[in-house]
C-alpha positions, 0 to 999 in steps of 0.5 A: 689863546697863547700856545705854550712851548717847551724847550726845543719846540719850533713853529712858523711865525705864519702859523702863530700870527699873520702879523710881522710887526711883533712884540717880544717880551722877556721876564727873568728875575732873581733876588740880588741879581742883575741881567743884561737882555740882548738880541743878536742879529746873525748871518747865514753862518750864525755869526755877528758879521755886522756889529750894528745888529747887536741890540743891547742897552748901549745900542737900542736899535738897528740902522733901519729900526727893524729891531728896537729895544723898548725897555721894561713894560707890561710886566716884562723885564725887557722887551723888543719890537721886531718888524720881520719884513724890514729885516735885511736879507743878510740877517738870517737869525735873531737870537734873544739872550739873557746874561748875568751882570756880576756874580751869580748863576742861572740856577738862582733865577725864578720862573721866567718866560719869553713871549711873542705878542701880535696886535696886543694878543699873546700868541706864544710863550716859552716858560723856564725856571732856574732848576733847568740850569746849574752854573751857567751865567748866560742863557739863549732863550729863543730864536727867530730864524729864516728857513724859507719863512720866518720861524720861532724856536724855544731854545732854553740853552745855558751858556758858560761865561757872561756877555763877553763870552757870548759875544765871542761865541757869535764871532763878535769882538769885545771892546777893551777899555784903553788905560790912559798912557802913563807919563814917562819919567824924565830920563837922566841926561847921559854923556853928550857933546855941547849942542850946536848953535843950529842943528843941521836938517835931517836928510829928506825930512820935512821941517817940523810944523808946530800944531796950531792952538785951538781957538777959545770957546765963545764966552768961556774964560781960558783955562788956567795953566796948572802950576808945575808939580814940585819936583821931589828932592833927591834922597827925600825918602830914607833909604833902607840899607838893611832888613828890619829883622835882626840877623844872627851873626854868622859863625866863622867858616872852616878853611877849605882843605889844602889845594881846594878852592874856597867854597861858599857856605851852602844852605841846608834844606829848609834854611833861607839862603844868606842866613848862617849855619845853626849854632853848634849844640852844647857838648854831649848833646845831639844836633837837631835834625834838619827840617822834614827829617826825623831825629836820630836815636840817642847815642848807644840806643837802637830803634824799636824792633820792627821799626825802620831806622829813622822812624820816630818813636810813637808813630804807628807803622804804615803812617807815612812820614810827614803826615799829620796825626789828625784827621785833616788828611782824611777829611780832605780825601773824602770832601769830593764825595760828600752828600750834595744837598741842594734844597731840591726834591731830586738831587743827583749825587753823581751820574749813577746815584740819585737822592730824593727828599721826601720832606719836599713835594708833599707826595710819595715816590714810586721806585723800582724794587731793589733800587734803594741803596740807603735812606735817612730819617723815618721812611716807610716802604710799601709794595705797589701793585702793578695792577692788571695792566702791569701783570699783562706787561710782565706776562708778555715781556717776562720783565714785570715792573715791581714798584715800591712806594716810599713815603715819610720824612727823610732822604732815599738814595736810589741806583741800579747796576751803575746805570746813568740816571737822568731826572726829567721834570714835567710841567704839564707836558707828557713823555713816553719812556720805555718801561725798562728805563724807568727807575723812579717817579713822583706819585703825583704824575699820571702814568699809563702803559702803552703797547706798540705791537709789531712782528719781531719785537721780543714778546711780540710788542714793546711796552712803554709808560706814558707820564704826564702832569707835574712832577719828575721821572728818573730815567736810567740809561746805559752810558750817555744818551743822545737826543735826536729830532724826529724827522720823516726818516728817523729809525732806531733799534727798539732796545736802544730807544729810551724815551720819546715825545708823547706826540710822536707816532711810532711805526714798526719797521722790519727792513733790517735783519740783525743777529739771528740768535739775539732772542732764543725761542723767536724767529731771530729777526729784530725790527726798527722803530720809525718815528714821525711827528711835527717839528719839535718832537724828539727821541732819546737813544742810548749807546746800547743794544742787546 
């Protein structure tokens, strides 16, 4: 039975299969898009030090054929054959990638996967969808890496740029196509004395040897000598000596004052150099104002009271000169903040605002009460009882989680105190989230409250919510969080932990004493949480503590 991997999961190849002759299949498709699927053989520094181990459509196998490109088969878009025991010692990692050939984005792809087949039986599969990416044009799907033994890791990391950018990231060089040299035009002969009968040889320079002519191919007729190209007669094309547009005759310039040199005419602002000055207005009329400047008031009239001199009549006060009277400027100013409608159920509008479309998905949404900032359409809001367990959480921690149920047909915008919001999509997997860090989630998800007991934790215990199934949960953090792998020595403050993988083991550790007055009414001691688990487990920590 094949093991289903999630992004970040790792395992030894020997734990998946005893075989070393493996089949790697990749499926990635999108309407109207073309993909290049490649394998990079990298050294210990994760660099492509040997170009022969860049396996792609133009180089389908490595020198010793330990890595081979097989093409599309068995329902896979592309496939490889990897023989681990034949890979040279200099190659420490095999990175399987997919890049777009042409325009498009990775967010347009449909459901895809990378899988490993041994002996005709699929042993592991990592599935992904386009919702995991945005504007990336390349994705690193999975890695085989040597760490005492060969292992496999599900990566699923997007990468900006195409195949050339990915190749440069691994230290490779992109071959540029050389343009054919253009024939240099024959230079006009300059002044020179007449040529001598025999030029003296250069000092120390060997005589020029004429290159031998290649022998004609057997049975092939000699190529005909192309006739010389006819030379273009001089002055064959008409010479344009004047612009096609008629010019206004220049007005005669006034003579310079006595004793000062003659100065050429300087064009005014907005006037093209070389054109003459505008004609003088008729007698008794004012000359038009230069471009970009207001027209002066008629002779003998003053500007209206409260209007500064030079401001045209009819323009309201407070409007900058030169600004259009229409709303084009306002529309341009508001354009970056327009609603982002991507056609998906959950869409971040920015880092602090989340939009959920209730018309998609067919189920309601449970959100923290008071988190709604705006909604559109016909939306019903109902109180969701926390139940006995939820009341127990509120009584123990003083932070009872009040939920509201959002149903109907419309869009709801959610936020809370400017916290950063992060959608986490679950596809049959599970995750533990601190109850204080949950903003909203799909009603289709199964959830329960877990209790992590420990001396020194505020309220005597830490309550988390376990989500599993298919749906999305919105997690809020103070600032940008960081995702760390779980190791045997992973400790975190209980107030900084946001979420962790459901398979991780949590142990209370009271080795560190922090501020004594952090929690009035308690002993003043706080604790750390130690996380343990197999490779592939993780924790999410925010840059914040009480």
